[in-house]
N, C-alpha and C positions, 0 to 999 in steps of 0.2 A: 504494500500500500504506500509506504513512504517513498520507495523507489519510483513508483508511478507519479507521485506528486513532484518529485525532483525533475523527472523527465518532462512533465508538463510545464514546470516553471522555466526550464531551459528553452523550451520551444515557444514560450509565450512571446509574441512580437512586442507587447507593451513593455516587457522587461528590458529589451534592447533600448527602447526609447528612454526609459528611466535611467539606464546606465549612462547613456550619452549626456543626458541632462545633468546628472550628478558630476560628470567629468567637466562639463562646461562651467558649472557653478564653482567647482574647486579651482579651476584655472582663473576664473574671474576674481575669486578671493585672493589668490596668490598675487595676481597683478595689482590689485588694490593695496595689498600689504606692501609690495615693493615700492609703488609710487607714493604711498603715504608715510611709510616708516623708513625703509632702507635708503632710498635715494636722498631725502633731505638730510639724513644723518651723515651720509658720505660728503655732502656739500659742506656741512658744518665742520667736519673733520679736516677737509682741505683748507678751509679758511683759517682754522686754528693753526694748522701746520705752516701756512704761509706767514701768519703773524709771528709765530715762533722763529721762523727762519729769517725774518726781516728785522730782528731786534738789533738796536744800535745803542751806542753809548749815550747816556743821559735820558733814556726812556724810563718813565715811571711805570712800574709793573706791579701786578698782584699775582701771587702764586696760588696754586690750588689749595694750599694750606692756609691761605689768608695772610701771608706775609707781604707787606708793602715795602718796596725798595726802589732804588735807582740803579739802572744797569751801569756797571763800571767797565766790564770787559765782556765782550760777546764775540769771540772769534767765529768766523763763518764755518770752519771745518770741525769745530768742537761741539760736543754734546752738552758741555757745561757752560754756565753763565755765572759771572760774579756780580753780586748785588751789594750795594751799600744800604744797610738797613737803619743805621743811626748816624745822623750828620754830626752830632756833638762829639762822639767818640770815634767816628770813622769805622764803625764795625762793619765788616764785610762777610758775606757767606757765599759759598759756591753751591749752586743748585743745578739740577738737570734742566736743560732747555725745554723739555717736554712738560715740566711742571709749571711753566708760566701760563697763567689762566687768561690774563688780558693785559693790554697796555692801556694805562690811564692817561688820557690827554687833558689839556687845560679845561676844556668844556665840562668834562666829568668832575674835575676838582671843584669848579665853581658851583655845580649843582649840589655836590656833597656838602659844601660849606653853607649853602642856603638852607638845606634841610635840617 
């Protein structure tokens, strides 16, 4: 009895249509995921990498750990950047270039002082 039902289910023409419909839905969901999640993330990563590679002396930066400092030395071929974190004592730290979160420009500083 069970084998007859399985044979009938395989021969059912509606079953083939349902299978194609499910495949189309799965492909559509995968495409939506790619264009809404993966692609924008790649764009953000490339902007972040460009910013980190274009660091230059006297840039005011914030690290992923929240440390604010001024770039003292940022050789192009090096993975490390030297930051001055305290102007009064001249304290410097070396950090990985990849840990620079953003470069703070003068407009950002003015907004922070107003807030």
